[in-house]
C-alpha positions as CSV (number, residue, x, y, z in Angstrom):
1,M,92.8,118.8,109.2
2,K,91.4,115.3,109.9
3,K,87.9,116.5,108.8
4,I,89.4,117.7,105.5
5,W,91.0,114.3,104.8
6,A,87.8,112.5,105.7
7,L,85.8,114.8,103.3
8,I,88.3,114.1,100.5
9,A,88.3,110.3,101.2
10,F,84.5,110.3,101.2
11,S,84.3,112.3,98.0
12,F,86.6,109.7,96.3
13,A,84.5,106.9,97.6
14,L,81.4,108.4,95.9
15,I,82.9,109.6,92.6
16,A,85.4,106.8,91.9
17,L,83.3,103.7,92.3
18,P,84.5,100.6,90.5
19,A,83.5,100.7,86.8
20,H,81.3,98.1,85.1
21,A,82.5,96.3,82.0
22,D,80.2,98.4,79.8
23,E,81.6,101.6,81.2
24,Y,85.1,100.6,80.0
25,E,83.8,100.1,76.4
26,D,81.6,103.3,76.6
27,T,84.6,105.3,77.7
28,A,86.8,103.8,75.0
29,Q,84.2,104.7,72.4
30,K,84.1,108.3,73.6
31,F,87.9,108.5,73.3
32,R,87.7,106.9,69.8
33,E,85.4,109.7,68.7
34,A,88.1,112.3,69.3
35,P,90.2,112.9,66.2
36,S,93.4,113.3,68.3
37,T,93.2,109.7,69.7
38,Q,92.1,107.8,66.6
39,P,95.7,107.2,65.3
40,F,96.7,106.0,68.7
41,F,93.9,103.4,68.8
42,Q,95.1,102.2,65.4
43,N,98.8,101.9,66.1
44,A,99.3,101.5,69.9
45,Y,100.8,98.3,71.3
46,A,98.4,98.5,74.3
47,Y,96.4,101.0,76.4
48,A,95.1,101.5,79.9
49,I,91.7,103.1,80.4
50,F,90.2,104.7,83.5
51,P,86.5,105.4,83.1
52,T,86.3,107.5,86.2
53,V,89.0,109.2,88.2
54,G,87.9,111.2,91.2
55,K,90.0,114.2,92.2
56,G,89.6,116.7,95.0
57,G,91.6,119.0,97.2
58,I,91.8,121.8,99.6
59,G,95.5,122.8,99.6
60,V,96.5,119.2,99.6
61,G,94.7,117.0,97.2
62,G,94.5,113.6,95.7
63,A,92.9,111.5,93.1
64,Y,91.9,107.8,92.7
65,G,90.7,105.6,89.9
66,E,90.5,102.0,88.8
67,G,91.1,100.9,85.3
68,R,91.9,98.1,82.9
69,V,94.8,97.4,80.6
70,Y,94.2,96.1,77.1
71,Q,96.7,94.6,74.6
72,G,95.7,93.7,71.1
73,G,92.1,94.2,72.1
74,S,92.3,91.7,75.0
75,F,91.9,92.6,78.7
76,I,95.2,91.6,80.4
77,G,94.9,93.1,83.9
78,D,93.5,95.7,86.3
79,V,95.3,98.9,87.3
80,S,94.8,101.5,90.0
81,L,95.8,105.2,89.9
82,V,96.7,107.2,92.9
83,Q,97.6,110.9,92.7
84,L,98.8,113.3,95.4
85,S,99.3,117.0,94.9
86,I,100.2,120.0,96.9
87,G,99.6,123.7,96.2
88,F,96.7,126.0,95.6
89,Q,93.7,123.8,94.8
90,L,90.0,123.8,95.8
91,G,87.2,121.7,94.6
92,G,86.6,118.3,93.1
93,Q,86.1,116.8,89.6
94,T,85.9,113.6,87.8
95,F,87.6,112.7,84.5
96,S,88.4,109.7,82.3
97,E,92.0,108.9,81.5
98,L,93.5,106.9,78.7
99,I,97.2,105.9,78.5
100,F,98.6,104.5,75.2
101,F,101.8,102.4,75.1
102,E,103.7,102.7,71.9
103,N,105.6,99.4,72.2
104,K,106.2,96.3,74.3
105,E,108.9,98.0,76.4
106,A,106.6,100.8,77.4
107,L,103.9,98.3,78.4
108,D,106.5,96.2,80.3
109,W,107.7,99.3,82.1
110,F,104.1,100.0,83.1
111,T,103.1,96.5,84.2
112,H,106.3,95.3,85.9
113,D,107.9,98.3,87.5
114,S,106.7,100.9,89.9
115,F,105.3,103.1,87.2
116,S,104.6,106.8,87.9
117,F,104.3,110.1,86.2
118,D,105.9,113.1,87.9
119,A,104.7,116.7,87.9
120,R,106.3,117.4,84.6
121,A,104.2,114.9,82.7
122,S,101.0,116.3,81.2
123,A,97.9,114.7,79.7
124,V,96.3,116.1,76.5
125,A,92.8,117.2,77.6
126,I,90.3,116.5,74.8
127,A,86.8,117.6,74.4
128,V,84.8,115.2,72.3
129,G,83.0,117.0,69.5
130,A,84.8,120.3,70.1
131,G,88.0,121.7,68.8
132,A,89.8,122.4,72.1
133,Q,92.7,120.8,73.8
134,A,95.4,121.6,76.3
135,G,98.8,120.1,76.8
136,S,102.2,120.8,78.2
137,S,103.0,123.3,75.4
138,G,99.9,125.4,76.1
139,A,96.2,125.4,75.1
140,S,94.5,125.8,71.8
141,A,91.0,126.0,70.4
142,N,89.8,126.1,66.9
143,A,86.7,126.4,64.8
144,A,88.0,124.2,62.0
145,K,88.9,120.5,62.0
146,F,92.5,121.0,62.9
147,Q,94.0,120.3,66.4
148,S,97.5,120.4,67.6
149,P,98.9,116.9,67.1
150,A,99.4,114.7,70.1
151,A,102.5,112.5,70.3
152,Y,104.2,109.9,72.4
153,L,106.6,111.0,75.1
154,N,109.0,108.3,76.2
155,H,106.7,105.8,74.3
156,V,103.6,106.8,76.3
157,A,100.8,109.1,75.4
158,V,98.2,110.3,78.0
159,F,94.7,111.7,77.3
160,S,92.0,112.9,79.7
161,M,88.4,113.9,79.3
162,Q,86.6,115.8,82.0
163,K,83.3,114.3,83.1
164,G,82.1,116.8,85.8
165,G,82.9,119.0,88.7
166,L,84.9,122.1,89.1
167,M,88.4,122.5,90.5
168,Y,90.7,125.5,90.8
169,E,94.3,124.2,90.8
170,A,97.9,125.5,90.6
171,A,99.5,122.5,92.2
172,L,102.3,120.0,91.7
173,G,101.7,116.3,91.9
174,G,102.3,112.9,90.3
175,Q,100.3,109.8,89.4
176,K,101.4,106.3,90.6
177,F,100.0,103.2,89.1
178,T,99.7,99.6,90.4
179,F,99.1,96.8,87.9
180,H,97.6,93.4,88.7
181,A,97.6,90.8,85.9
182,R,94.4,89.1,85.0
C-alpha cells in the first residue's frame, strides 16, 4: 500500500507542477472560448482558476492543483485544491478547473472559510470547440451550436476541461480549497 501512495504522490509531483503567469492567462483564454463560460466571465464577481490539476488513483485516489483567484480582473491571492476519493478508480489524468463566484458573499465564503465541495457537487465538463458537456443532470452532445445551459448553484459555478490522461472512476470524493491572500 505504501508503494501505491508513493506512486500517486510522485504522479502528482510530475503533473501538478506550479503554473507560470502565462499559463493562467492561456487557461483562462481557453475557457473564454467555450460558449458555456462566456456569460460567466462577463457577469461573475470573481473567479478561481487552476491551470493544471493532477488526479490519480488505484482504489483510493487524490488530486492536487494550485491556482489563483481574480476579482475584477485583478489577482487577489493564491489557492490550492486537494481532493480525496474512494471507490473504483484506476489511472491518472490532468485537467483545468475554473470556479466562478456570483457575488461578494460567495467569494468571502471561499476566501475566509474552510471551503469545500462534497461528493454531490459536480463540475460542468467542457470541450472547447466541440458540442459536448457533462454535468450533474447527465451528459449531452450536439452537432449544432446549442448546449445545455450552465448555472450557478449556491452562487458558485464550476467548470473543468480535460488536458490529458485516462482514468476509470466510479468514486465518491470532495475537493477542499485553501486560500492565501496576495
